[in-house]
N, CA, C, O and the ligand as a Tripos MOL2 file, in Angstrom:
@<TRIPOS>MOLECULE
protein
  297   295    75     0     0
PROTEIN
NO_CHARGES

@<TRIPOS>ATOM
      1 N          46.4850  -19.0930  -31.5340 N.3       1 MET1
      2 CA         46.7130  -18.6380  -30.1460 C.3       1 MET1
      3 C          45.9900  -17.3300  -29.8660 C.2       1 MET1
      4 O          45.3990  -17.1330  -28.8040 O.2       1 MET1
      5 N          46.0550  -16.4420  -30.8530 N.am      2 ALA2
      6 CA         45.3910  -15.1490  -30.6740 C.3       2 ALA2
      7 C          43.8820  -15.3520  -30.5550 C.2       2 ALA2
      8 O          43.1920  -14.6060  -29.8600 O.2       2 ALA2
      9 N          43.3840  -16.3810  -31.2520 N.am      3 ARG3
     10 CA         41.9580  -16.6660  -31.2170 C.3       3 ARG3
     11 C          41.5180  -17.0770  -29.8130 C.2       3 ARG3
     12 O          40.4820  -16.6490  -29.3050 O.2       3 ARG3
     13 N          42.3560  -17.9330  -29.2060 N.am      4 ILE4
     14 CA         42.0330  -18.3930  -27.8470 C.3       4 ILE4
     15 C          42.0220  -17.2140  -26.8780 C.2       4 ILE4
     16 O          41.1460  -17.1010  -26.0200 O.2       4 ILE4
     17 N          43.0010  -16.3510  -27.0320 N.am      5 LEU5
     18 CA         43.0500  -15.1670  -26.1580 C.3       5 LEU5
     19 C          41.8210  -14.2920  -26.3660 C.2       5 LEU5
     20 O          41.2600  -13.7360  -25.4220 O.2       5 LEU5
     21 N          41.4190  -14.1860  -27.6370 N.am      6 LEU6
     22 CA         40.2420  -13.3810  -27.9520 C.3       6 LEU6
     23 C          39.0030  -13.9910  -27.2960 C.2       6 LEU6
     24 O          38.1770  -13.2820  -26.7210 O.2       6 LEU6
     25 N          38.8890  -15.3210  -27.3920 N.am      7 LEU7
     26 CA         37.7510  -16.0030  -26.7730 C.3       7 LEU7
     27 C          37.7530  -15.7980  -25.2650 C.2       7 LEU7
     28 O          36.7110  -15.5540  -24.6570 O.2       7 LEU7
     29 N          38.9310  -15.9010  -24.6720 N.am      8 LEU8
     30 CA         39.0500  -15.6900  -23.2280 C.3       8 LEU8
     31 C          38.6220  -14.2780  -22.8580 C.2       8 LEU8
     32 O          37.9250  -14.0550  -21.8680 O.2       8 LEU8
     33 N          39.0610  -13.3250  -23.6870 N.am      9 ALA9
     34 CA         38.7180  -11.9300  -23.4200 C.3       9 ALA9
     35 C          37.2170  -11.7180  -23.5070 C.2       9 ALA9
     36 O          36.6210  -11.0180  -22.6880 O.2       9 ALA9
     37 N          36.6070  -12.3460  -24.5340 N.am     10 ILE10
     38 CA         35.1540  -12.2190  -24.6920 C.3      10 ILE10
     39 C          34.4380  -12.8610  -23.4960 C.2      10 ILE10
     40 O          33.4930  -12.3020  -22.9400 O.2      10 ILE10
     41 N          34.9180  -14.0530  -23.1210 N.am     11 GLY11
     42 CA         34.3200  -14.7400  -21.9750 C.3      11 GLY11
     43 C          34.4270  -13.9020  -20.7160 C.2      11 GLY11
     44 O          33.4780  -13.8000  -19.9380 O.2      11 GLY11
     45 N          35.5820  -13.3110  -20.5290 N.am     12 PHE12
     46 CA         35.8010  -12.4730  -19.3490 C.3      12 PHE12
     47 C          34.8610  -11.2720  -19.3640 C.2      12 PHE12
     48 O          34.3000  -10.8760  -18.3430 O.2      12 PHE12
     49 N          34.7120  -10.7100  -20.5640 N.am     13 PHE13
     50 CA         33.8470   -9.5400  -20.7190 C.3      13 PHE13
     51 C          32.3980   -9.9060  -20.3870 C.2      13 PHE13
     52 O          31.7010   -9.1690  -19.6890 O.2      13 PHE13
     53 N          31.9590  -11.0650  -20.9040 N.am     14 ILE14
     54 CA         30.5920  -11.5260  -20.6310 C.3      14 ILE14
     55 C          30.4130  -11.7680  -19.1350 C.2      14 ILE14
     56 O          29.3820  -11.4310  -18.5530 O.2      14 ILE14
     57 N          31.4420  -12.3600  -18.5240 N.am     15 TRP15
     58 CA         31.3660  -12.6320  -17.0830 C.3      15 TRP15
     59 C          31.2130  -11.3280  -16.2980 C.2      15 TRP15
     60 O          30.4420  -11.2320  -15.3440 O.2      15 TRP15
     61 N          31.9910  -10.3200  -16.7480 N.am     16 LEU16
     62 CA         31.8970   -9.0200  -16.0890 C.3      16 LEU16
     63 C          30.4940   -8.4330  -16.2480 C.2      16 LEU16
     64 O          29.9260   -7.8790  -15.3070 O.2      16 LEU16
     65 N          29.9490   -8.5660  -17.4580 N.am     17 LEU17
     66 CA         28.6100   -8.0450  -17.7220 C.3      17 LEU17
     67 C          27.5830   -8.7070  -16.8110 C.2      17 LEU17
     68 O          26.7460   -8.0430  -16.2010 O.2      17 LEU17
     69 N          27.6700  -10.0490  -16.7340 N.am     18 PHE18
     70 CA         26.7080  -10.7710  -15.9050 C.3      18 PHE18
     71 C          26.8510  -10.3810  -14.4430 C.2      18 PHE18
     72 O          25.8630  -10.2140  -13.7270 O.2      18 PHE18
     73 N          28.1090  -10.2390  -14.0120 N.am     19 ARG19
     74 CA         28.3400   -9.8500  -12.6200 C.3      19 ARG19
     75 C          27.6970   -8.5020  -12.3500 C.2      19 ARG19
     76 O          27.0150   -8.3150  -11.3430 O.2      19 ARG19
     77 N          27.9230   -7.5660  -13.2610 N.am     20 GLY20
     78 CA         27.3490   -6.2380  -13.1050 C.3      20 GLY20
     79 C          25.8330   -6.2840  -13.1450 C.2      20 GLY20
     80 O          25.1430   -5.5590  -12.4290 O.2      20 GLY20
     81 N          25.3320   -7.1750  -14.0200 N.am     21 PHE21
     82 CA         23.8860   -7.3000  -14.1720 C.3      21 PHE21
     83 C          23.2550   -7.7700  -12.8690 C.2      21 PHE21
     84 O          22.2710   -7.1980  -12.3990 O.2      21 PHE21
     85 N          23.8360   -8.8220  -12.2900 N.am     22 PHE22
     86 CA         23.2460   -9.3580  -11.0680 C.3      22 PHE22
     87 C          23.4350   -8.3990   -9.8970 C.2      22 PHE22
     88 O          22.5880   -8.2980   -9.0080 O.2      22 PHE22
     89 N          24.5550   -7.7070   -9.9200 N.am     23 LYS23
     90 CA         24.7820   -6.7160   -8.8650 C.3      23 LYS23
     91 C          23.7130   -5.6310   -8.9430 C.2      23 LYS23
     92 O          23.1720   -5.1890   -7.9290 O.2      23 LYS23
     93 N          23.4230   -5.2110  -10.1890 N.am     24 ALA24
     94 CA         22.4090   -4.1830  -10.3820 C.3      24 ALA24
     95 C          21.0520   -4.6910   -9.9320 C.2      24 ALA24
     96 O          20.2640   -3.9520   -9.3410 O.2      24 ALA24
     97 N          20.7850   -5.9650  -10.2190 N.am     25 GLN25
     98 CA         19.5090   -6.5460   -9.8060 C.3      25 GLN25
     99 C          19.3550   -6.4670   -8.2900 C.2      25 GLN25
    100 O          18.2930   -6.1170   -7.7760 O.2      25 GLN25
    101 N          20.4270   -6.7960   -7.5940 N.am     26 VAL26
    102 CA         20.3650   -6.8050   -6.1350 C.3      26 VAL26
    103 C          20.1590   -5.3930   -5.6040 C.2      26 VAL26
    104 O          19.3570   -5.1720   -4.6960 O.2      26 VAL26
    105 N          20.8960   -4.4310   -6.1840 N.am     27 SER27
    106 CA         20.8030   -3.0730   -5.6640 C.3      27 SER27
    107 C          19.4810   -2.4310   -6.0550 C.2      27 SER27
    108 O          19.0190   -1.4960   -5.4010 O.2      27 SER27
    109 N          18.8690   -2.9410   -7.1360 N.am     28 ASP28
    110 CA         17.5800   -2.3790   -7.5410 C.3      28 ASP28
    111 C          16.4570   -2.8130   -6.6050 C.2      28 ASP28
    112 O          15.4610   -2.1100   -6.4350 O.2      28 ASP28
    113 N          16.6410   -3.9850   -6.0040 N.am     29 ALA29
    114 CA         15.6050   -4.4710   -5.1100 C.3      29 ALA29
    115 C          15.4760   -3.5200   -3.9180 C.2      29 ALA29
    116 O          16.4830   -3.1110   -3.3390 O.2      29 ALA29
    117 N          14.2820   -3.1800   -3.5610 N.am     30 PRO30
    118 CA         14.0960   -2.2780   -2.4210 C.3      30 PRO30
    119 C          14.6090   -2.9130   -1.1360 C.2      30 PRO30
    120 O          14.2150   -4.0310   -0.8060 O.2      30 PRO30
    121 N          15.4650   -2.2360   -0.4170 N.am     31 PRO31
    122 CA         16.0580   -2.8100    0.7970 C.3      31 PRO31
    123 C          15.0550   -2.9010    1.9440 C.2      31 PRO31
    124 O          15.0500   -2.0770    2.8590 O.2      31 PRO31
    125 N          14.2280   -3.9020    1.8690 N.am     32 THR32
    126 CA         13.2040   -4.1630    2.8920 C.3      32 THR32
    127 C          12.4960   -2.8770    3.3090 C.2      32 THR32
    128 O          12.3900   -2.5330    4.4870 O.2      32 THR32
    129 N          12.0220   -2.1960    2.2830 N.am     33 GLU33
    130 CA         11.3150   -0.9460    2.5390 C.3      33 GLU33
    131 C           9.9260   -1.2600    3.1030 C.2      33 GLU33
    132 O           9.2570   -2.1680    2.6100 O.2      33 GLU33
    133 N           9.5060   -0.5640    4.0740 N.am     34 PRO34
    134 CA          8.1790   -0.8510    4.6430 C.3      34 PRO34
    135 C           7.0750   -0.3690    3.7220 C.2      34 PRO34
    136 O           6.3820    0.6090    4.0020 O.2      34 PRO34
    137 N           6.9280   -1.0970    2.5950 N.am     35 THR35
    138 CA          5.8810   -0.7140    1.6510 C.3      35 THR35
    139 C           4.5060   -1.0190    2.2250 C.2      35 THR35
    140 O           3.5040   -0.4060    1.8570 O.2      35 THR35
    141 N           4.4900   -1.9930    3.1460 N.am     36 GLU36
    142 CA          3.2240   -2.3510    3.7670 C.3      36 GLU36
    143 C           3.0080   -1.5330    5.0390 C.2      36 GLU36
    144 O           2.3840   -1.9990    5.9920 O.2      36 GLU36
    145 N           3.5270   -0.3210    5.0370 N.am     37 ALA37
    146 CA          3.3330    0.5390    6.1990 C.3      37 ALA37
    147 C           1.8420    0.7590    6.4150 C.2      37 ALA37
    148 O           1.0850    1.0110    5.4770 O.2      37 ALA37
    149 N           1.4550    0.6590    7.6400 N.am     38 GLU38
    150 CA          0.0370    0.7460    7.9350 C.3      38 GLU38
    151 C          -0.4810    2.1520    7.7170 C.2      38 GLU38
    152 O           0.1830    3.1420    8.0250 O.2      38 GLU38
    153 N          -1.6600    2.2080    7.1900 N.am     39 ASN39
    154 CA         -2.2990    3.4980    7.0340 C.3      39 ASN39
    155 C          -2.8050    3.9590    8.3950 C.2      39 ASN39
    156 O          -3.3200    3.1810    9.1980 O.2      39 ASN39
    157 N          -2.6390    5.2280    8.6130 N.am     40 MET40
    158 CA         -3.1630    5.7920    9.8470 C.3      40 MET40
    159 C          -4.5700    6.2980    9.5640 C.2      40 MET40
    160 O          -4.8270    6.9450    8.5490 O.2      40 MET40
    161 N          -5.4550    5.9930   10.4680 N.am     41 VAL41
    162 CA         -6.8220    6.4740   10.3160 C.3      41 VAL41
    163 C          -7.2020    7.2500   11.5730 C.2      41 VAL41
    164 O          -6.6630    7.0200   12.6550 O.2      41 VAL41
    165 N          -8.1160    8.1460   11.4060 N.am     42 ALA42
    166 CA         -8.5770    8.9450   12.5390 C.3      42 ALA42
    167 C          -9.9340    8.4310   12.9830 C.2      42 ALA42
    168 O         -10.8050    8.1450   12.1620 O.2      42 ALA42
    169 N         -10.0990    8.3200   14.2700 N.am     43 CYS43
    170 CA        -11.3680    7.8750   14.8180 C.3      43 CYS43
    171 C         -12.4380    8.9240   14.5230 C.2      43 CYS43
    172 O         -12.2310   10.1250   14.6950 O.2      43 CYS43
    173 N         -13.5840    8.4260   14.0740 N.am     44 ALA44
    174 CA        -14.6650    9.3530   13.7260 C.3      44 ALA44
    175 C         -15.3150    9.9310   14.9830 C.2      44 ALA44
    176 O         -15.9750   10.9690   14.9250 O.2      44 ALA44
    177 N         -15.1270    9.2630   16.1070 N.am     45 ARG45
    178 CA        -15.7800    9.7240   17.3380 C.3      45 ARG45
    179 C         -14.8780   10.6360   18.1670 C.2      45 ARG45
    180 O         -15.2770   11.7280   18.5720 O.2      45 ARG45
    181 N         -13.6330   10.1570   18.4150 N.am     46 CYS46
    182 CA        -12.7630   10.9470   19.2900 C.3      46 CYS46
    183 C         -11.6600   11.6520   18.5220 C.2      46 CYS46
    184 O         -10.9750   12.5080   19.0810 O.2      46 CYS46
    185 N         -11.4720   11.3090   17.2470 N.am     47 GLY47
    186 CA        -10.4900   12.0010   16.4360 C.3      47 GLY47
    187 C          -9.0630   11.5390   16.6500 C.2      47 GLY47
    188 O          -8.1260   12.1360   16.1210 O.2      47 GLY47
    189 N          -8.8940   10.4760   17.4260 N.am     48 VAL48
    190 CA         -7.5450    9.9680   17.6880 C.3      48 VAL48
    191 C          -7.0390    9.2180   16.4650 C.2      48 VAL48
    192 O          -7.7690    8.4280   15.8670 O.2      48 VAL48
    193 N          -5.7890    9.4670   16.0970 N.am     49 ASN49
    194 CA         -5.1810    8.7450   14.9860 C.3      49 ASN49
    195 C          -4.6230    7.4230   15.4740 C.2      49 ASN49
    196 O          -4.0160    7.3410   16.5420 O.2      49 ASN49
    197 N          -4.8400    6.3860   14.6690 N.am     50 MET50
    198 CA         -4.3450    5.0660   15.0390 C.3      50 MET50
    199 C          -4.0970    4.2620   13.7780 C.2      50 MET50
    200 O          -4.6290    4.5850   12.7160 O.2      50 MET50
    201 N          -3.2800    3.2050   13.8920 N.am     51 PRO51
    202 CA         -3.0940    2.3330   12.7240 C.3      51 PRO51
    203 C          -4.4120    1.6870   12.3300 C.2      51 PRO51
    204 O          -5.2960    1.4640   13.1580 O.2      51 PRO51
    205 N          -4.5150    1.3970   11.0550 N.am     52 ARG52
    206 CA         -5.7450    0.8220   10.5240 C.3      52 ARG52
    207 C          -6.1350   -0.4590   11.2630 C.2      52 ARG52
    208 O          -7.3180   -0.7290   11.4660 O.2      52 ARG52
    209 N          -5.1240   -1.2500   11.6650 N.am     53 SER53
    210 CA         -5.4050   -2.5350   12.2980 C.3      53 SER53
    211 C          -5.9910   -2.3620   13.6890 C.2      53 SER53
    212 O          -6.5990   -3.2850   14.2320 O.2      53 SER53
    213 N          -5.8070   -1.1660   14.2730 N.am     54 GLU54
    214 CA         -6.3250   -0.9430   15.6190 C.3      54 GLU54
    215 C          -7.6690   -0.2370   15.5950 C.2      54 GLU54
    216 O          -8.2360    0.0940   16.6360 O.2      54 GLU54
    217 N          -8.1610   -0.0150   14.3980 N.am     55 ALA55
    218 CA         -9.4490    0.6570   14.2850 C.3      55 ALA55
    219 C         -10.4790   -0.3230   13.7720 C.2      55 ALA55
    220 O         -10.1480   -1.3080   13.1130 O.2      55 ALA55
    221 N         -11.7020   -0.0480   14.0740 N.am     56 LYS56
    222 CA        -12.7720   -0.8520   13.4810 C.3      56 LYS56
    223 C         -13.6380    0.0620   12.6450 C.2      56 LYS56
    224 O         -13.7530    1.2650   12.8810 O.2      56 LYS56
    225 N         -14.2360   -0.5680   11.6610 N.am     57 GLN57
    226 CA        -15.0020    0.2130   10.7150 C.3      57 GLN57
    227 C         -16.4770    0.1220   11.0840 C.2      57 GLN57
    228 O         -17.0350   -0.9630   11.2440 O.2      57 GLN57
    229 N         -17.0700    1.2580   11.2080 N.am     58 GLU58
    230 CA        -18.4910    1.3090   11.5520 C.3      58 GLU58
    231 C         -19.1840    2.2060   10.5480 C.2      58 GLU58
    232 O         -19.0480    3.4290   10.5870 O.2      58 GLU58
    233 N         -19.9210    1.5900    9.6590 N.am     59 GLY59
    234 CA        -20.6670    2.3710    8.6820 C.3      59 GLY59
    235 C         -19.7870    3.2880    7.8650 C.2      59 GLY59
    236 O         -20.1110    4.4550    7.6440 O.2      59 GLY59
    237 N         -18.6580    2.7380    7.4150 N.am     60 GLY60
    238 CA        -17.7760    3.5340    6.5630 C.3      60 GLY60
    239 C         -16.8790    4.4740    7.3300 C.2      60 GLY60
    240 O         -16.0690    5.1840    6.7340 O.2      60 GLY60
    241 N         -17.0090    4.4900    8.6560 N.am     61 LYS61
    242 CA        -16.1480    5.3560    9.4630 C.3      61 LYS61
    243 C         -15.3170    4.5150   10.4090 C.2      61 LYS61
    244 O         -15.7600    3.4800   10.9050 O.2      61 LYS61
    245 N         -14.1070    4.9820   10.6450 N.am     62 PHE62
    246 CA        -13.2170    4.2600   11.5410 C.3      62 PHE62
    247 C         -13.4040    4.7620   12.9670 C.2      62 PHE62
    248 O         -13.4810    5.9640   13.2220 O.2      62 PHE62
    249 N         -13.4750    3.8100   13.8810 N.am     63 THR63
    250 CA        -13.5650    4.1790   15.2880 C.3      63 THR63
    251 C         -12.6090    3.3010   16.0790 C.2      63 THR63
    252 O         -12.0920    2.3080   15.5680 O.2      63 THR63
    253 N         -12.3790    3.6790   17.3330 N.am     64 CYS64
    254 CA        -11.4910    2.9070   18.1910 C.3      64 CYS64
    255 C         -12.0700    1.5130   18.4270 C.2      64 CYS64
    256 O         -13.2840    1.3260   18.4950 O.2      64 CYS64
    257 N         -11.1560    0.5350   18.5510 N.am     65 LEU65
    258 CA        -11.5900   -0.8170   18.8660 C.3      65 LEU65
    259 C         -12.1770   -0.8730   20.2680 C.2      65 LEU65
    260 O         -13.2060   -1.5030   20.5110 O.2      65 LEU65
    261 N         -11.4970   -0.2020   21.1760 N.am     66 ASP66
    262 CA        -11.8900   -0.2440   22.5830 C.3      66 ASP66
    263 C         -12.7530    0.9780   22.9110 C.2      66 ASP66
    264 O         -12.2560    2.1040   22.8940 O.2      66 ASP66
    265 N         -14.0150    0.7710   23.2050 N.am     67 PRO67
    266 CA        -14.8860    1.9240   23.4740 C.3      67 PRO67
    267 C         -14.4390    2.7190   24.6940 C.2      67 PRO67
    268 O         -14.7140    3.9140   24.7940 O.2      67 PRO67
    269 N         -13.7440    2.0530   25.6300 N.am     68 SER68
    270 CA        -13.3470    2.7610   26.8450 C.3      68 SER68
    271 C         -12.2730    3.8090   26.5610 C.2      68 SER68
    272 O         -12.1540    4.7940   27.2910 O.2      68 SER68
    273 N         -11.4930    3.5970   25.5010 N.am     69 THR69
    274 CA        -10.4710    4.6040   25.1680 C.3      69 THR69
    275 C         -11.0170    5.6150   24.1700 C.2      69 THR69
    276 O         -10.3650    6.6090   23.8520 O.2      69 THR69
    277 N         -12.2140    5.3490   23.6870 N.am     70 CYS70
    278 CA        -12.7900    6.2380   22.6900 C.3      70 CYS70
    279 C         -13.7670    7.1750   23.3720 C.2      70 CYS70
    280 O         -14.8780    6.7890   23.7370 O.2      70 CYS70
    281 N         -13.3430    8.3750   23.5290 N.am     71 LYS71
    282 CA        -14.2150    9.3460   24.1680 C.3      71 LYS71
    283 C         -14.3360   10.5450   23.2490 C.2      71 LYS71
    284 O         -13.3980   10.9140   22.5440 O.2      71 LYS71
    285 N         -15.4650   11.1140   23.2750 N.am     72 HIS72
    286 CA        -15.6920   12.2890   22.4450 C.3      72 HIS72
    287 C         -14.7260   13.4020   22.8360 C.2      72 HIS72
    288 O         -14.4890   13.6830   24.0110 O.2      72 HIS72
    289 N         -14.1950   14.0070   21.8130 N.am     73 ALA73
    290 CA        -13.3100   15.1370   22.0850 C.3      73 ALA73
    291 C         -14.1180   16.2520   22.7450 C.2      73 ALA73
    292 O         -15.2710   16.4780   22.3780 O.2      73 ALA73
    293 N         -13.5420   16.9300   23.6870 N.am     74 PRO74
    294 CA        -14.2730   17.9770   24.3970 C.3      74 PRO74
    295 C         -14.6460   19.1470   23.4830 C.2      74 PRO74
    296 O         -15.2650   20.1100   23.9350 O.2      74 PRO74
    297 ZN        -12.1200    6.8690   19.1520 Zn       75 ZN75
@<TRIPOS>BOND
     1     1     2 1
     2     2     3 1
     3     3     4 2
     4     3     5 am
     5     5     6 1
     6     6     7 1
     7     7     8 2
     8     7     9 am
     9     9    10 1
    10    10    11 1
    11    11    12 2
    12    11    13 am
    13    13    14 1
    14    14    15 1
    15    15    16 2
    16    15    17 am
    17    17    18 1
    18    18    19 1
    19    19    20 2
    20    19    21 am
    21    21    22 1
    22    22    23 1
    23    23    24 2
    24    23    25 am
    25    25    26 1
    26    26    27 1
    27    27    28 2
    28    27    29 am
    29    29    30 1
    30    30    31 1
    31    31    32 2
    32    31    33 am
    33    33    34 1
    34    34    35 1
    35    35    36 2
    36    35    37 am
    37    37    38 1
    38    38    39 1
    39    39    40 2
    40    39    41 am
    41    41    42 1
    42    42    43 1
    43    43    44 2
    44    43    45 am
    45    45    46 1
    46    46    47 1
    47    47    48 2
    48    47    49 am
    49    49    50 1
    50    50    51 1
    51    51    52 2
    52    51    53 am
    53    53    54 1
    54    54    55 1
    55    55    56 2
    56    55    57 am
    57    57    58 1
    58    58    59 1
    59    59    60 2
    60    59    61 am
    61    61    62 1
    62    62    63 1
    63    63    64 2
    64    63    65 am
    65    65    66 1
    66    66    67 1
    67    67    68 2
    68    67    69 am
    69    69    70 1
    70    70    71 1
    71    71    72 2
    72    71    73 am
    73    73    74 1
    74    74    75 1
    75    75    76 2
    76    75    77 am
    77    77    78 1
    78    78    79 1
    79    79    80 2
    80    79    81 am
    81    81    82 1
    82    82    83 1
    83    83    84 2
    84    83    85 am
    85    85    86 1
    86    86    87 1
    87    87    88 2
    88    87    89 am
    89    89    90 1
    90    90    91 1
    91    91    92 2
    92    91    93 am
    93    93    94 1
    94    94    95 1
    95    95    96 2
    96    95    97 am
    97    97    98 1
    98    98    99 1
    99    99   100 2
   100    99   101 am
   101   101   102 1
   102   102   103 1
   103   103   104 2
   104   103   105 am
   105   105   106 1
   106   106   107 1
   107   107   108 2
   108   107   109 am
   109   109   110 1
   110   110   111 1
   111   111   112 2
   112   111   113 am
   113   113   114 1
   114   114   115 1
   115   115   116 2
   116   115   117 am
   117   117   118 1
   118   118   119 1
   119   119   120 2
   120   119   121 am
   121   121   122 1
   122   122   123 1
   123   123   124 2
   124   123   125 am
   125   125   126 1
   126   126   127 1
   127   127   128 2
   128   127   129 am
   129   129   130 1
   130   130   131 1
   131   131   132 2
   132   131   133 am
   133   133   134 1
   134   134   135 1
   135   135   136 2
   136   135   137 am
   137   137   138 1
   138   138   139 1
   139   139   140 2
   140   139   141 am
   141   141   142 1
   142   142   143 1
   143   143   144 2
   144   143   145 am
   145   145   146 1
   146   146   147 1
   147   147   148 2
   148   147   149 am
   149   149   150 1
   150   150   151 1
   151   151   152 2
   152   151   153 am
   153   153   154 1
   154   154   155 1
   155   155   156 2
   156   155   157 am
   157   157   158 1
   158   158   159 1
   159   159   160 2
   160   159   161 am
   161   161   162 1
   162   162   163 1
   163   163   164 2
   164   163   165 am
   165   165   166 1
   166   166   167 1
   167   167   168 2
   168   167   169 am
   169   169   170 1
   170   170   171 1
   171   171   172 2
   172   171   173 am
   173   173   174 1
   174   174   175 1
   175   175   176 2
   176   175   177 am
   177   177   178 1
   178   178   179 1
   179   179   180 2
   180   179   181 am
   181   181   182 1
   182   182   183 1
   183   183   184 2
   184   183   185 am
   185   185   186 1
   186   186   187 1
   187   187   188 2
   188   187   189 am
   189   189   190 1
   190   190   191 1
   191   191   192 2
   192   191   193 am
   193   193   194 1
   194   194   195 1
   195   195   196 2
   196   195   197 am
   197   197   198 1
   198   198   199 1
   199   199   200 2
   200   199   201 am
   201   201   202 1
   202   202   203 1
   203   203   204 2
   204   203   205 am
   205   205   206 1
   206   206   207 1
   207   207   208 2
   208   207   209 am
   209   209   210 1
   210   210   211 1
   211   211   212 2
   212   211   213 am
   213   213   214 1
   214   214   215 1
   215   215   216 2
   216   215   217 am
   217   217   218 1
   218   218   219 1
   219   219   220 2
   220   219   221 am
   221   221   222 1
   222   222   223 1
   223   223   224 2
   224   223   225 am
   225   225   226 1
   226   226   227 1
   227   227   228 2
   228   227   229 am
   229   229   230 1
   230   230   231 1
   231   231   232 2
   232   231   233 am
   233   233   234 1
   234   234   235 1
   235   235   236 2
   236   235   237 am
   237   237   238 1
   238   238   239 1
   239   239   240 2
   240   239   241 am
   241   241   242 1
   242   242   243 1
   243   243   244 2
   244   243   245 am
   245   245   246 1
   246   246   247 1
   247   247   248 2
   248   247   249 am
   249   249   250 1
   250   250   251 1
   251   251   252 2
   252   251   253 am
   253   253   254 1
   254   254   255 1
   255   255   256 2
   256   255   257 am
   257   257   258 1
   258   258   259 1
   259   259   260 2
   260   259   261 am
   261   261   262 1
   262   262   263 1
   263   263   264 2
   264   263   265 am
   265   265   266 1
   266   266   267 1
   267   267   268 2
   268   267   269 am
   269   269   270 1
   270   270   271 1
   271   271   272 2
   272   271   273 am
   273   273   274 1
   274   274   275 1
   275   275   276 2
   276   275   277 am
   277   277   278 1
   278   278   279 1
   279   279   280 2
   280   279   281 am
   281   281   282 1
   282   282   283 1
   283   283   284 2
   284   283   285 am
   285   285   286 1
   286   286   287 1
   287   287   288 2
   288   287   289 am
   289   289   290 1
   290   290   291 1
   291   291   292 2
   292   291   293 am
   293   293   294 1
   294   294   295 1
   295   295   296 2
@<TRIPOS>SUBSTRUCTURE
     1 MET1         2 RESIDUE 1 A MET
     2 ALA2         6 RESIDUE 1 A ALA
     3 ARG3        10 RESIDUE 1 A ARG
     4 ILE4        14 RESIDUE 1 A ILE
     5 LEU5        18 RESIDUE 1 A LEU
     6 LEU6        22 RESIDUE 1 A LEU
     7 LEU7        26 RESIDUE 1 A LEU
     8 LEU8        30 RESIDUE 1 A LEU
     9 ALA9        34 RESIDUE 1 A ALA
    10 ILE10       38 RESIDUE 1 A ILE
    11 GLY11       42 RESIDUE 1 A GLY
    12 PHE12       46 RESIDUE 1 A PHE
    13 PHE13       50 RESIDUE 1 A PHE
    14 ILE14       54 RESIDUE 1 A ILE
    15 TRP15       58 RESIDUE 1 A TRP
    16 LEU16       62 RESIDUE 1 A LEU
    17 LEU17       66 RESIDUE 1 A LEU
    18 PHE18       70 RESIDUE 1 A PHE
    19 ARG19       74 RESIDUE 1 A ARG
    20 GLY20       78 RESIDUE 1 A GLY
    21 PHE21       82 RESIDUE 1 A PHE
    22 PHE22       86 RESIDUE 1 A PHE
    23 LYS23       90 RESIDUE 1 A LYS
    24 ALA24       94 RESIDUE 1 A ALA
    25 GLN25       98 RESIDUE 1 A GLN
    26 VAL26      102 RESIDUE 1 A VAL
    27 SER27      106 RESIDUE 1 A SER
    28 ASP28      110 RESIDUE 1 A ASP
    29 ALA29      114 RESIDUE 1 A ALA
    30 PRO30      118 RESIDUE 1 A PRO
    31 PRO31      122 RESIDUE 1 A PRO
    32 THR32      126 RESIDUE 1 A THR
    33 GLU33      130 RESIDUE 1 A GLU
    34 PRO34      134 RESIDUE 1 A PRO
    35 THR35      138 RESIDUE 1 A THR
    36 GLU36      142 RESIDUE 1 A GLU
    37 ALA37      146 RESIDUE 1 A ALA
    38 GLU38      150 RESIDUE 1 A GLU
    39 ASN39      154 RESIDUE 1 A ASN
    40 MET40      158 RESIDUE 1 A MET
    41 VAL41      162 RESIDUE 1 A VAL
    42 ALA42      166 RESIDUE 1 A ALA
    43 CYS43      170 RESIDUE 1 A CYS
    44 ALA44      174 RESIDUE 1 A ALA
    45 ARG45      178 RESIDUE 1 A ARG
    46 CYS46      182 RESIDUE 1 A CYS
    47 GLY47      186 RESIDUE 1 A GLY
    48 VAL48      190 RESIDUE 1 A VAL
    49 ASN49      194 RESIDUE 1 A ASN
    50 MET50      198 RESIDUE 1 A MET
    51 PRO51      202 RESIDUE 1 A PRO
    52 ARG52      206 RESIDUE 1 A ARG
    53 SER53      210 RESIDUE 1 A SER
    54 GLU54      214 RESIDUE 1 A GLU
    55 ALA55      218 RESIDUE 1 A ALA
    56 LYS56      222 RESIDUE 1 A LYS
    57 GLN57      226 RESIDUE 1 A GLN
    58 GLU58      230 RESIDUE 1 A GLU
    59 GLY59      234 RESIDUE 1 A GLY
    60 GLY60      238 RESIDUE 1 A GLY
    61 LYS61      242 RESIDUE 1 A LYS
    62 PHE62      246 RESIDUE 1 A PHE
    63 THR63      250 RESIDUE 1 A THR
    64 CYS64      254 RESIDUE 1 A CYS
    65 LEU65      258 RESIDUE 1 A LEU
    66 ASP66      262 RESIDUE 1 A ASP
    67 PRO67      266 RESIDUE 1 A PRO
    68 SER68      270 RESIDUE 1 A SER
    69 THR69      274 RESIDUE 1 A THR
    70 CYS70      278 RESIDUE 1 A CYS
    71 LYS71      282 RESIDUE 1 A LYS
    72 HIS72      286 RESIDUE 1 A HIS
    73 ALA73      290 RESIDUE 1 A ALA
    74 PRO74      294 RESIDUE 1 A PRO
    75 ZN75       297 GROUP 0 **** ****
């Protein structure tokens, strides 16, 4: 009888360990952190900062997509 209780105790202990393990796994996962946050780039012509997706690359330099909004800084 004591053996069965011991086995139950061990099983319970293992269950607790696994529960804690999976809980830790979940909490370790980054909570939808914006790791893919867009890099901000500065326009080489007007100096305006914008997300990378809104800039176009011209000869290694980033410039505004829309030339009408891209004006030389005074
Ligand atoms: Zn610009």
